[in-house]
C-alpha positions as CSV (number, residue, x, y, z in Angstrom):
1,D,-2.3,-15.0,7.0
2,D,-2.8,-19.3,7.3
3,E,-0.1,-20.5,9.7
4,E,-0.5,-24.0,9.2
5,A,-0.8,-23.9,4.8
6,I,2.1,-21.2,4.9
7,H,4.1,-24.1,7.0
8,V,3.4,-26.2,4.2
9,F,5.4,-24.7,2.0
10,D,7.7,-22.8,4.3
11,E,8.7,-24.0,7.4
12,S,10.9,-21.3,8.6
13,Y,8.0,-18.8,8.4
14,E,8.3,-16.9,11.6
15,N,11.5,-15.8,9.8
16,S,11.4,-16.9,6.5
17,E,14.3,-18.2,4.8
18,V,12.0,-18.4,2.0
19,V,9.3,-15.5,1.3
20,K,11.4,-12.4,1.4
21,G,9.8,-9.7,4.2
22,L,7.7,-12.5,6.4
23,K,8.1,-12.2,10.0
24,M,6.2,-13.0,12.9
25,T,5.9,-10.5,15.4
26,T,4.5,-11.7,18.8
27,T,1.4,-10.2,17.9
28,G,1.2,-12.5,15.0
29,F,2.4,-11.1,11.3
30,S,4.6,-8.6,11.1
31,K,2.8,-5.6,9.0
32,L,5.8,-5.2,6.5
33,S,4.9,-9.3,5.7
34,K,2.9,-9.3,2.5
35,I,0.3,-12.2,3.4
36,L,-3.1,-12.4,2.0
37,S,-6.1,-13.8,3.7
38,Q,-8.4,-16.3,2.8
39,E,-11.2,-14.5,1.3
40,E,-7.9,-12.3,-0.9
41,V,-7.0,-15.8,-2.2
42,D,-10.6,-16.5,-3.3
43,T,-11.5,-14.0,-4.9
44,I,-7.9,-13.9,-7.4
45,K,-9.2,-18.1,-7.7
46,E,-12.5,-16.4,-8.8
47,K,-11.1,-13.8,-11.1
48,T,-8.5,-16.6,-12.7
49,W,-11.4,-19.6,-13.3
50,Q,-13.4,-16.8,-14.9
51,Q,-10.4,-15.5,-17.7
52,V,-9.8,-19.3,-17.7
53,L,-13.6,-19.7,-18.6
54,K,-13.4,-16.4,-21.1
55,M,-10.4,-17.6,-23.0
56,K,-12.2,-21.1,-23.5
57,Q,-15.0,-19.4,-25.2
58,G,-13.0,-17.9,-27.0
59,I,-10.9,-20.9,-28.3
60,L,-14.2,-22.6,-29.4
61,K,-15.9,-19.4,-31.5
62,G,-12.2,-19.2,-32.8
63,Q,-11.5,-15.9,-31.5
64,F,-7.8,-15.7,-31.4
65,A,-7.3,-11.5,-31.1
66,I,-3.8,-10.0,-31.1
67,Q,-3.6,-7.5,-27.9
68,P,-0.2,-7.1,-26.8
69,K,0.8,-5.0,-23.6
70,R,3.1,-2.3,-23.4
71,L,4.0,-0.7,-20.0
72,K,6.3,2.3,-20.3
73,D,6.4,2.9,-23.8
74,K,7.6,-1.0,-24.2
75,N,5.8,-3.9,-25.8
76,I,6.3,-6.5,-23.1
77,S,4.5,-9.1,-24.9
78,C,6.2,-9.5,-27.8
79,Q,9.7,-9.0,-26.7
80,Y,9.9,-13.6,-25.9
81,C,7.0,-14.1,-28.0
82,P,8.3,-17.3,-30.8
83,F,5.4,-15.8,-33.7
84,S,6.7,-12.0,-33.5
85,D,8.4,-12.5,-36.7
86,I,4.8,-13.7,-38.6
87,C,2.2,-11.7,-36.8
88,Y,0.1,-9.2,-38.5
89,H,-0.4,-7.3,-35.2
90,D,-0.1,-3.3,-35.3
91,D,0.5,-0.6,-33.2
92,K,-3.2,0.1,-32.9
93,D,-3.7,-3.4,-31.6
94,E,-1.8,-2.6,-28.3
95,I,-3.2,-2.1,-24.7
96,V,-1.8,0.3,-22.8
97,I,-0.9,-0.7,-18.9
98,S,-0.1,1.5,-16.2
99,E,2.3,0.4,-13.4
100,K,-0.7,0.1,-10.9
101,E,-2.6,-2.3,-12.9
102,E,0.5,-4.5,-13.5
103,V,0.8,-5.2,-10.1
104,R,-3.1,-6.2,-10.0
105,E,-3.1,-8.2,-12.5
């Protein structure tokens, strides 16, 4: 929701040609504009950093769990994986996610 920050990558942000739905009104950003506050951005950064640290620790410990994700009865993790032919994952390894989780993650 910081106009100066948005202007850096989208000079047309007042009626954006880059970000669909991003518009300004006389009172600020349109209610339909999907923008984040600095607090929300900081929360995402912190969660991302925590995941990076968690993955780093796993790598250092040699932990490489195979946990493909399943959304709407479709394995969305393996369809483009270059190792799917030699992977030893089993259906029990799959994690089922909801659409709500997909949007938040």
